[in-house]
C-alpha positions as CSV (number, residue, x, y, z in Angstrom):
1,M,-0.1,0.1,-0.3
2,T,0.9,3.5,-1.0
3,T,-0.2,6.8,1.0
4,A,-1.0,9.5,-1.7
5,Y,-2.1,12.5,-1.2
6,L,-4.4,14.6,-3.5
7,S,-5.9,17.8,-4.5
8,I,-9.6,18.6,-5.5
9,G,-11.5,21.5,-6.5
10,S,-14.4,22.6,-8.2
11,N,-15.7,26.0,-9.7
12,L,-18.6,25.1,-12.0
13,G,-22.0,23.8,-11.5
14,E,-23.0,22.5,-8.0
15,R,-19.3,22.6,-6.8
16,Q,-20.1,20.7,-3.4
17,Q,-21.7,18.0,-5.2
18,H,-18.5,17.5,-7.8
19,L,-16.4,17.3,-4.9
20,Q,-18.6,14.7,-3.2
21,T,-19.1,12.7,-6.5
22,A,-15.5,12.5,-6.6
23,V,-14.8,11.3,-3.3
24,T,-17.6,8.4,-3.9
25,L,-16.2,7.5,-6.4
26,L,-12.3,7.3,-5.1
27,K,-14.0,5.4,-1.9
28,A,-15.8,2.8,-4.5
29,H,-12.5,2.0,-5.8
30,P,-11.5,-2.0,-4.6
31,A,-7.6,-0.6,-4.7
32,V,-8.3,2.6,-2.8
33,N,-8.8,2.6,1.1
34,Q,-8.3,4.8,4.2
35,V,-9.9,7.9,2.7
36,V,-9.3,10.9,4.7
37,V,-11.2,14.0,3.6
38,S,-9.9,17.7,4.9
39,G,-12.6,20.6,5.8
40,L,-14.0,22.4,2.6
41,Y,-12.2,25.8,1.3
42,Q,-13.5,28.1,-0.6
43,T,-10.5,29.7,-2.7
44,E,-10.1,32.3,-5.2
45,P,-8.8,31.3,-8.7
46,V,-5.4,31.3,-10.1
47,G,-4.5,32.6,-13.6
48,P,-5.3,35.1,-15.9
49,V,-9.3,34.3,-16.2
50,Q,-12.1,35.9,-14.6
51,Q,-13.8,33.3,-12.8
52,D,-15.9,32.1,-9.9
53,D,-14.4,31.1,-6.8
54,F,-13.4,27.1,-6.0
55,L,-14.3,24.7,-3.6
56,N,-11.3,22.9,-2.6
57,I,-10.3,20.0,-0.2
58,A,-7.6,17.7,0.1
59,V,-7.3,14.0,0.3
60,R,-5.1,11.0,2.1
61,L,-5.6,7.7,1.2
62,E,-3.9,4.1,0.8
63,T,-3.9,2.4,-3.0
64,T,-2.3,-0.9,-4.0
65,L,-2.1,1.3,-7.0
66,T,0.9,2.3,-9.2
67,A,0.9,6.0,-9.7
68,P,0.2,6.3,-13.4
69,E,-3.1,3.7,-12.6
70,L,-4.3,6.5,-10.0
71,L,-3.9,9.1,-12.4
72,D,-5.5,7.3,-15.2
73,L,-8.5,6.7,-11.8
74,L,-8.4,10.7,-11.5
75,H,-9.0,11.3,-15.3
76,E,-11.8,8.7,-15.4
77,I,-13.2,10.8,-12.3
78,E,-13.0,13.8,-14.0
79,Q,-14.4,12.3,-17.0
80,A,-17.2,11.4,-15.1
81,G,-17.8,15.0,-13.7
82,N,-18.0,16.2,-17.5
83,R,-14.1,18.0,-16.8
84,E,-13.6,19.6,-20.2
85,R,-10.0,20.9,-20.8
86,Q,-10.5,23.6,-22.8
87,I,-8.8,26.6,-21.1
88,H,-5.4,26.2,-19.1
89,W,-6.4,27.5,-15.2
90,G,-10.1,27.9,-16.6
91,P,-13.4,27.0,-14.8
92,R,-14.2,23.6,-14.2
93,T,-16.4,21.1,-12.8
94,I,-13.7,18.8,-11.2
95,D,-10.3,19.0,-10.9
96,L,-8.3,16.1,-9.1
97,D,-4.4,16.6,-8.6
98,I,-1.7,13.6,-7.0
99,L,0.1,15.7,-4.9
100,W,2.6,13.1,-3.3
101,F,2.9,9.7,-3.6
102,G,4.6,8.0,-1.4
103,E,8.3,8.9,-1.3
104,A,7.8,8.6,-5.0
105,V,9.2,11.8,-7.1
106,I,8.1,11.1,-10.8
107,N,9.0,13.5,-13.7
108,T,7.4,11.8,-17.0
109,A,5.6,14.0,-19.5
110,T,2.0,13.1,-18.1
111,L,2.9,13.0,-14.6
112,Q,5.1,15.0,-12.2
113,V,5.0,14.1,-8.6
114,P,5.5,15.5,-5.9
115,H,3.1,18.2,-7.5
116,P,5.2,21.2,-8.8
117,E,2.8,23.8,-8.7
118,M,2.1,22.7,-4.5
119,T,4.3,25.0,-3.0
120,N,3.0,27.7,-5.0
121,R,-1.0,27.5,-4.1
122,L,-1.8,28.1,-0.7
123,F,-5.4,26.8,-1.3
124,V,-3.7,23.1,-2.2
125,L,-1.2,23.3,1.2
126,A,-3.9,24.8,3.6
127,P,-6.4,21.4,3.2
128,L,-3.3,19.6,2.9
129,R,-2.4,20.3,6.3
130,E,-5.4,18.8,7.8
131,V,-5.0,15.5,6.4
132,A,-0.9,15.3,6.4
133,T,0.4,12.3,8.7
134,P,2.3,13.5,11.5
135,E,5.5,13.2,9.8
136,R,4.0,15.4,6.9
137,V,2.9,18.0,9.0
138,A,6.2,20.0,9.6
139,T,6.9,19.9,5.9
140,V,3.4,21.5,4.8
141,T,3.6,23.8,7.7
142,E,6.9,25.0,6.3
143,L,5.7,25.2,2.8
144,I,3.1,27.3,3.7
145,A,5.2,29.8,5.8
146,A,7.3,29.5,2.2
147,T,5.0,30.2,0.3
148,T,4.8,33.9,-1.9
149,D,0.7,33.1,-2.8
150,T,-1.5,35.7,-1.1
151,K,-4.9,34.3,-2.9
152,Q,-7.9,34.3,-0.3
153,V,-8.3,30.9,1.4
154,M,-10.8,30.8,3.7
155,R,-12.1,27.2,5.2
156,I,-15.7,27.4,5.2
157,G,-16.8,24.1,7.2
158,E,-16.4,20.5,7.5
159,F,-16.8,18.6,4.2
160,E,-20.1,16.3,4.7
161,D,-19.0,13.1,3.5
162,H,-22.2,11.3,2.4
163,A,-20.1,8.0,0.6
164,N,-21.2,5.5,3.2
165,E,-24.6,6.9,3.8
């Protein structure tokens, strides 16, 4: 089993429902276990495109999938959520990214782990600190202190997980 960390966000349509569907699909996969979800954050979008705020969460999970297999699963979940890749940093129904995959360092054309923009995104780091294991909390806290990101990131409550209902 490998511990993986994900960032999930949505800023189109029923944002919270899109997040819920993504978590439900992750939990339903037979190679994914022990899914832990952060609180819910409302965040300003990144990039030059004018768009609505995002809702973001971070997820920690255990998996027997390889990193490329997990990425394929995330793309399947995005496709199920009608994700359209039309504008770089544009609005989206759902966006799932691998932040860390165990201790792996991966640099391929389709996958980079640790996520190369993670240190520049407070909307990723703030929820990530909530789900980080004790050995990762100090690292995330240091990354938060060092980031130059000044976008507004506001915790708006608990993520209401209905996957087990």
